[in-house]
N, C-alpha and C positions, 0 to 999 in steps of 0.2 A: 382424698382419695383420687388415683388416677385410672382413667381408660386407656386400655393400649388395644390397640387391631394388632392380630398376628394372623400373617397370610404366608400361603405355603408358596416360594418363591420358584421350586422345580419340581416335579415328579417323581416315587420313589416309589418300588415293590419289593416287599421282604417280608417271611414268615408268612405269606399269605394277605398281609395289609398292603392297601392301594393308598397312597395319597396324590392329589391332582393340583396341578399349579392355580393359583387362585383362592383354593378354600382357606376360608377367614374365618375367627372367633375372636369376640370382641372378651379381654379380659378385666376384670375391676381388681385392683391392689391397692393396699395400703402405702405401699411402698411408692416412691420415684422411680427406680429402678428397674431395669427390662427384665418382665417376667419370667422369658425364656429361661436366664439364669439366677434368679432369684430362687432359692429354695426348690434348686433341683427342678424346677418349671414345672412344680405341680399344678398350679394354677393353669398354667396352659396344656397340661396333659388331661386335666379334669373338664376343661371345655371342650378341647376336641374327641373326647369321649361321652360326652353330654351331647354335642350337636349332631357328629358322623358317625360316632358309634366307632372311632379309632382309635389304638394307643398308641400315639406315635412315638411315646420312648422304646417299645418294644419294636418299632418299624425303626430305630435307630435315627429318628428325620427331628429329634430334638435338640438342634443347633443352630445359629446362627447361618450357615452354609446353608438350608434347606427353609428356613424362615426369615421372615422381615417382620419387625415389630416397629410401629410408628404408636407414637400418643396423641388418642385424639381428644383428650376431656380429661 
């Protein structure tokens, strides 16, 4: 199992949803691949919804342009 920390690189506001630089979530995955691009990023979407109540997929920020992903474990 791998643990990734996904952090917002730049703020974005769209569809009444807002994310700020520095917001981060930890994602645990069975894969060693980047969770932002694996399975359509569903693990990352679920983590942001659970922690912040933000749907980053609906916001259009589920991409490496807005998110930084680092393996921490």
